[in-house]
N, C-alpha and C positions, 0 to 999 in steps of 0.2 A: 495903715500900720496895725490897726486892731485886727483886721482880717489875717494879715501875715503872722501876727503873734499867735492867734488862735490856731492857725494851720501848723505852726511849729510845735505848739503845745500838744495838739492832737497827734502829730507825728511821733513825739516823744512818748506819749501814752501808748500808742499802738505798738511801739517797739518793746514794751514791757511784757507783752503776752504773745506767745506763739499762736498764729492763726491756723485754724483747721483748713483742710483742703476744700476746694470748691465743691458744691453738690454735684452728684452724678446720677443719671437717670436709670441706672442698671439695677437698683434695689439695694446697693451697698450704701452704708452710711458715709458721711464725710470722714476723711482720714484725720485722726487726732494725733498731733505731735506729742509723743510721750517723753522724749529726751533728745538731747544733742550729744554727740560723741565725736571724738577725734579719730576713731578707728573704724575703718570701713568693712568690718566683718558682718556676716549675716546674723540678725537676731534670731532667737528661737522662741517658740510659743507652745505652751501646754495648756490643755483645757481640763479643769477639775470642777467638782461641785461647788467649790468656793469661789470660782471665777475663772478668768483667763489670765494666765501668768506669763509675763514676758521677761526674758533675760537677754542681755547684750554685753558687749565688751566696751569699756570706757576707761577713763583715767580719773584718779582721785589723788590729790597730793603729789602729783608727778609720777604715780605708780599705776600700772595697768591692773585693772580689777574687773569683776563682773557685777552688774547691777540687775536688780529685780524690781518689777512693778506688777500690780494686779488690777484688773478690771472686774468689778462685781457684776452680776447678771443684770443690774440696772444701769450699767454704763458709767459708773463712777470709778475713777482711777485713784490709786494710792501713789504718793510721791515716790520716785525712784530711791532705792536704798542699796548700798553696796553689800555684797555677800562677804562676810569675813572668812577668808581662806588663807591659811598659813603656808602659801606656796608662791613661788616667783613667777610672774608673768602669766597668770591664768588667762586663757583666751579660747576662741572657737567653741562657745558653749552649745550644748544640746540638752533640752529640758524635757523630761517625761513624767507624767503623772503616775503615782504609785498608790496602793491602797491606803497607806498611812502618811502620805506626803508626796515627795517628788524625788526623782533621781536626776542629778545634774552631772552630765559628762562634760569634760573640757580638757584642753591641753595645758600643760604647765612645764616650766623649765626646771630640770633637775640638775643640770650642769651646763657650763658654757657650750652653747650650740647643740644641746640635747634636750628633746622634748618627749614627754610621755603622756599617755592618756590616763586620766583620773575619773573616778565617779564619786560624787559627794551626796550622801543622803540628806534630804531636807525634810523638815516637819511640815505640817499642814499650813503653817504660817510663813514658810520660806526660810526658816532659820536652820543652819547646819546642825546635824545630830551626829556626833562622833567625828572622826577624822576621815579625810578623803582616802579612797582605796585605789591602789594602782591596778591598771588593766594591762598595759603593754609591757613586754619584757624589758629588763634593765639595760640589756646590751643594745637595744634598738632606739633610734631617734625617729620619732613619728613626724611625717610631713603633713598628712591629712588623714581624716578618719570619718566614718559614718556609723550610725547606730540604728538598730531596729528592734522591735519587740517580738519575741517568740513565746510560745506557751510556757516555757520554763523560766523566762526572764528576758534577757537581752542578747543580741548578737552584735558584735562590733567588728568592723573591718577597717584596716588601715594600710597605708604604704609607708615603708621605712627606708627610703633611699635605695642603696644597693642591696638591702635585705629583701626587697620585693614586697609582695602583697600578702597580708595575713588576715586571719579571722579568729575570733574568740567568742565562745558562748559563756554567758554569765547568768547566775541565779538572780532572783529578784532583789537580793541584798547587795549585788555587785560582786559576789564571790565567783571566781572562775570555775567553770564546769569542765575540767579537763585541760590539757595543754593547748596552746595556740595551734591553728591549722595553717600550713603554708599553702597559699593558692597559686602564686606565680613568682618566678625569679626576679622579674622587674615589672614596673608599672607605676602609673601616676595615681592621683587622688581617686579612691574608689567611691562607689555609691551602691546602696542596696535597697531592696524592697522585699517584704515578706508577704507571701500569698496566704490565702485562707487555710491552707493545709499545713502551714508552718515552714514551708520551704523558703529559703533565702536566695534571692536572685541578685548576683553581684556583677557589676561592670566596672571597668577602669580603662583609662587611656594609656596605651602603651606607645613607646617611642623606639621602634626598632632601628631607625636611622634618622639622620638629621632632617631629611625632607619627607618623612613618613610618619603618619599617626594612625593608630589602629584601636578600635573599641573592642575590648575583650570581654568575655562573659563566662561565668561559672555559676553553678547551682549547688547550694549547701543543703544537707539533710536537716530535718527539723531540730536535731540536737546540735547542729553545726559541727559534727564530728567527722563527716565525710563530705567530699566535694567532687563534682565532675571535673574532668580535665578542662582547662581553659580553651575556648573556641573563639574564632574571629567572627565578630558580627559585621564589622564595616571597617574599611581602610581607605585612606586618601593621601595623595601626595600634596604637600604644602610648599608654599614659597616663603621666603623671608618676610617677616612682618605679620604672619598669621598667628594670633594669640588665642589659644583654646581655653574655654572655661572648664571648671570641674564638671564631669558628666553627671547625669541623673537618670534614674530608672523608674518607670511607672508601669502599673499593671491594670488591665481590665480582666474580665472573667476568662478570656482565652488568649489574650495577646500581651506581649511584653514590648515596651517602648523605651529605647535608650536615646537620650537627647544630649547634645553638646553644642554649645554656641562657639562661633569663631568671629573674632574681631580682627579686621584687616587694617593694619597700620602703615602699609605701603602697597605698591602695585596698583593694578587696574581697579581693585575694589577698595582702595584706601578710604577710610572714613566710614565704612559700612560694617554691619554685623549681621550674621545669619545663624540660624539654628538648624542643625541637621537632626532628623529623626530617623531612627532605625526601628522598624516595626517587625516583630518576629512572633510566630505562633509559639505559645508556651510549650506545646507538645513537640515542636521541631524548630529549635532556634536557628538551625542551619539555613532555614528558608527566610532569612531576613531580607527586608526590602527597605532601602533608604529613600527618604524624600525630604524636602525642605519645609520647615514650618512657615507657611506663607499666610500672613494675616493682613487685613486691611490697614491702611494708614490713617483712618479716621474713626472717631467714636461712632458706634452703631446708633441708628435712629430707633430701632425697636429690638426688644429681647423676647423673641417668640418661641424659643425652643429650650425650655428649662430642662436641666438634667441634674440629677443628684441633689435636688433642692437648691440649685444655683440658677439665677437668671442668666441665660445665655442667648447670644445673637447668632443667627445662622450666618454661614460664610457665603459670600458671592461665589459664583462659579470660578474655577481656577483661572480661566482665560479672561475673566472680567475684573480681576483685581490685581493691583500692582503690589507685590509683597513689600513690606516695610522691615526696618531693622528690628531684630529680636535679640535679647541679651539674657544671660544667666538663668536658664531654666532650673526650676526646683520642683520635683515631683511630690505629689501627696504620698506619704510613706505607708501605703497599704494597698490592698486590692479591693476594688469596687466594681460595680457594673460598668462604669465608665472610668477610664484612667484620667486623672486630673493632674495638670502641670501648671504651676505658676511661673510667669515669665515676664521680663521687662520688654515692652513693645513701644516703639516710637510711633505715636499717633498725634494727630492734629485736631484741635477743637475749633478751628477757624481763626484763632488768634496766634497760636504758637504750636510748635511741634516739640514734644518732650517724650522721653522714655518713661512710660507709665506702667504700673503693675497691672497684670491681667492674668486671667485663668483660662486655660484651654482644655476642652474635653475631647478625648479620643475613644473610638470604639471600633473594633474589628479592623484595625490597621489604618484608620482614617480619622481626620479631624471632623467633629460633628458640630462644634460651636465654640464660642469664645465670649469673654466679657471683661472689659476693663474694671479694675477694682477702685480706681481713684483718678483724680485729675489734679496733680500736684505741679509745683513750679520747679522741681529738681529732677535729677536723673535717678529713677527708682531702680534698685537692684535687689536681688535675692529675696523676692516675696515668698512667703510661706502661708499655707492654708491648714486650718484645723477645724473639724466639725464639733458641734455640741448639740444637745437636744433642742436648743433655741435657734440654731442656724449655723452659719459659717463665720469663721473669724480669720483675719489676715493680718500679718505684720510684715513690714519691709523697711528698708533703709533708703533714704533719699540723699543723694550726693549733691551738695551745693558748692563744692570746691574742694581743693586739696585739704584733707584734714578737717572737713566740715560735713558731718553727716547728721541726719535727723531720723529718728525712729518713729514710724507711724503705725497706728492700729486702726482697723476698720472692721465692720461686721454687717451681717444681714439679719441678726437677731432683732426682732421688732422693738423690744423694750430699750435695748442699747441704742438702736438706730434713732429712736425718737429723741434720746438725750443728745447724741452726737450731732444730730442735724439741726439743733437749735441755733437760732441767730443770736450772736453775742455781740458785746460792745466792740470787740476786735473786728468783727465783720463790718459794723457800721463805720468805724474809723477807717477801715481799709477802703470802703466805697467812697467815703468823703475825700480821702487823700488821693484816690485814683482819679476822681472827677476833677479835683483841684489841679493835680499834675497834668491830667489830660487837657484841661482848659489852657494851661500854659503851653503845652505842646501843640494844641490846636491853633493857637495864634499864628504859628508858622504857616498854616494853610491858607491864611487870609489872602496873600497875594495870588494864589491860584483862583480863588473865587472872584477876586477883583478882575483878573484877566478874563474870566467867563462873562463878566458884566460889561466889558469894554464895548462890544458891538452895539448893545442896547443903549449904552450911555452916549455913544457917538450919534445915534439916531435921535435921541431926545435933545441933546445939546444942539445938534444941527437944526432941529425944528425951531429952537429959540433963536439961533444965530440968523436964520433967514426970515426972522420977523413973525414967527408963528405964535399963536396964543396958547397959554398953558392951562386954560380953564377946563377942568374935567367935565363941566356941564355940556361941553360941545362934543359932538361925535368924532371930530378930527382928533382931539386930544385923547379920547378913550381908545380909538384905534391905534394911535401911536403908543399908548401905554402898553397895550397888548403886544404890539410888534416889538417894543423895546424890551419887554420882559421875556419874550419867547426864546431868544438865543441863550439867555442866562439860564432859564429853566431847563432847556434841553441839555446844555452842557453840564449843568449841575446834576441832573438825574444820571447822566452817563458817568460822571465823575464819582458820585456818591455810591452808585451801584457797584462800582469796582472797588472802592475803598472800604465799604461797609458790608462785608459778607455776612455779618451777623449783628445781633443786638448787643449793646453794652450789658454786661452782667447776664448774658443769655443763659448761663448755667443755673440761674435761680428760677427760670421759667420752664414749663414743659416744652418738649421738642417742637410740637405742633404750633404752640403759641409763639415761641421764639422765631420759628421760620416765618410765620405770618407777619410778625412785627418787623422782621428784617426786610421782607419784600415790600411792605407798605411804608417803611420808614421814610424814604425820600418823598413820597406823595403826601404822607402825613405832615411833614414839615412844610410843604407847599400849601397845604390846607390852612395851617396856622398862619402862615404869611398872608394868605388871602383873607383870613378873618381879621387880622390886624389892619390890612389895607381897607377892607370894607368898613371897619370901625372909624378909621380916619375919614373916609369918604362921607360917612353919615354925620360925624361930629363937626367937621370943618365947614365953615360957611363958604369958603372959596378954595375947594380942593384943587391943587395944582399938579401938573404933569410931572415935573421934576421932583417935588417933595414926595409924591406917591411912589414914583419909581425908586427913589433913594430909600424910602421907608421899607418897601418890600424887600429890596436887596439887603439892606442892613439887618433887618430882623432875621432873614433867612441865613445870612452868614453867622450871626450870633448863635442861632439855634444849632446850626450845623457844627460849629466849633464845640458846643456843649456836648453834642452826641458823638462826633467823630473823635474828639480829643480823648475821652476815656478808652476808646478802642486802641488808639495809638499808645496809650499808657498801659495797655494790657488788660482792660476790663473784660 
C-alpha cells in the first residue's frame, strides 16, 4: 500500500510540470514545451539581441488572442503573456525583428466573414506601440498571407478568394509603398522568398479544375512594383481525398525549390503523406524538375556532413532507402548557400514511429543532408528555423489530439543547449513511473517465459520421478541442470532479441553504447542469473537440482520483466 501511494503521489507531481522531449544525438537541445494551445496554427519565431521571441495563437477568457514568450541567450524563458490587441480574432501571426523592436503581422476579423492583414509595431520588450496598421484593402477578405523582408522594409503577398493573389510593399514602419500589385486572377495560399538582390520569388497553388492542382510562380522587382507574368512550375491530376498543404519556397545561390505536401485520406495511398519538390534554376524557372522528398524512416546514427552550421546526416542512396511520410514543409525565409526546409517526418526510434520536426538541406537541385530536430511524443507540424550568432533555433507545434497542441522550442546554441539538456525532477519521475508501469505490463509476459521453461522442467521433474538424486555434488545432477536450462536459455535469447530491439531509455546514451548494450542485454541477464546460481551453489550445504533450476529461471524472469517492461511502456 505504501508503494502504491508513493507511485500515485509521484504521478500527480509529474503531471504538474510539462516534461521536455527526450535527448537527441544530432546536436540539437531537448525540446522545451513553452505553452499549450487549443489552436493548431504555426507559431512564429524572431531572433533579436535580447533573445529569441516566440508568438503563437491561443485562447484567453474564451477569446482568441496572440501570446508572446522570450528565451534569453542563456536559455531561460519568460512566462507567456498575451499581447493586448483591440481587434477581433487575431491569428496567423508572423514576427520580425526591427531596429527598435518588432513588427508583428497577423490576420484579424473586421466584419463577419471578412479578414484583413494588420501589422502591429512592438517595442524591445514586446509591448505594442501605437495602433495596428492595415495592410490589405478594405474590399478584400484575406484567406492566407506570407511576409518577407526587402531592403526598403517588407513585402506581403496574400490570396483573397475570388479577388486572386496580390502583393504589397511596405516601409519599415508598415506604411504601404504604392498600391497593391495584382499577381493572378485566382490562386490559393501564397508563399515567398527574397533573394540576396532583393527580388521576391512567389509561388501559390492554383486549382484550375476539380481534379487538377498547379504550382504557379512569379518574380517581383526589388520594390515589389513590377512582377513577371505567372508561369507554371508543376501540375498534377489528383483524386478525391488528396489534401494539399500550403506551399513553401526555398532558395540556394542558383536554384529555387517549391515544396508542397499531400495527405491522402482515401484511395490506394490512404493514410500516407508525401512532399513534392520542384527544383528550378533561378535563371530559367521554365526548366523545373519535380521529385519526391524521400527521407529515411529512422533516426540517423551519425551526422557527418554539416552544412550552414547545422549537424546533418547524409542520405542513403535512393534505391537503398524506403521513403517515409513527410508533412507541412516550411522553408527558411531567405537565400543561403544551401536551401533549408523544415518539415515533419515520420521516423522511428525503435520504440514508436511519430512525425518529428526535421530540417533538410538542398543544393544544386538535390537533397544533400537532413537532421531531426527533436524526438517528441506528438505529431509535430509547421517547424520553423531561425539563425543567430550563437547557433540555430527552432519552434514547432506538437499535436496531441483535437484542440490539444503544445508549442516547443529547441536550439543548437551551446549555452542554451546546456540549460535545456539538464536532467530535471520531471525526468526522474517520468523514468520511475515508466519503470513502474512497465513492471506491471511486464507481468503479462511471465506466461511466455514459463512456457519456455516447460521442456527443462519436464526433464528435471522426470529425473526425480524416476528416482534420481538431486544433489548437485554429483555429475549426473550437474549435467541435468545444464540440459534443463539449455532449452529455456535458447528460447529466452530468441524471444528477447526480437522483443528488445533497443535499451530502455536508450536516448540518454550515446548511439554506440546503446547499440552495444542492446546487443549484449540478453547475455548480460544470463550472466547475472549465473552469478546468483553460483552464489547459491557456494553458500548452500546441500545444493539441489530443482531449487537451482527454479532459482535460475525465477531470477531471469524477474530481471527480464524489469527490463522488457519499460520498453513495453515506451521507455
